[in-house]
Phi, psi and omega in degrees: 000315182297321178292313180300321181266347186065028180240154182238129175294323182295332180263359175091004179272349176238113182263117179261128173232108185277092176252010178076018183252154167266070181217140187220131174248121182248125178238151180246113182299314188292324179271350183056039179233152177219147178227145178247127177249125182219144178265120184243000181247147171296137179285136171223124181302131181237012181286180182287335183263060184301314181296314179294316181300317182298317180298315181294318181296321179289327179290322176294314178300324181273353177083017181256357185287141175281170178300320179297319179292322178295319180293323181294315183294319179298317178294321177297315181295318179300310181301317181297312180297318179291340177280344182277150172298143181308317183294341175283337181259319186237143167276140179237137174211147172288136181232156172276148180205159172258133185297122176288155177292155175298145178294141176295147177262128178210149178290162172259147175220159183281135174294138184290341177263306186263341180084357181284141181291132185224140177303127187305325182285353178257005182278154175243134179269127181276169180302332182265012173091357179283150176254124182231161175287168185298315181296321180292327183290329178267004183055036175242010182290136184289326180273327189288000000 
């Protein structure tokens, strides 16, 4: 999504709200227009390998699928979805919206613990004066 839109969640230009939906509202500030794309139909595989997909899907649902089987099912599903016309997967509608404020501009700096570049306004100063990312400050960073 970030690549397609040229927006970044880390910098605040892409706002993520995890409601467990396949629904996206995209707005264009210069045109003052917004569209909502949402999936309202249950997905059903329509590719050529129905039997294989059914077997893989059942193994995933039962928790017995290997990593290789999970990857294969995901590739089959992705290929199937990408072969469909957009309108077959998503409903599209123009929507009214209130313009969110522009994302604040701030430089990025490296976290003193994990080294990952982080928006400077999101950094936390530690007792010893180091500036660290939020996960490292909470000791939940995967890298730190």
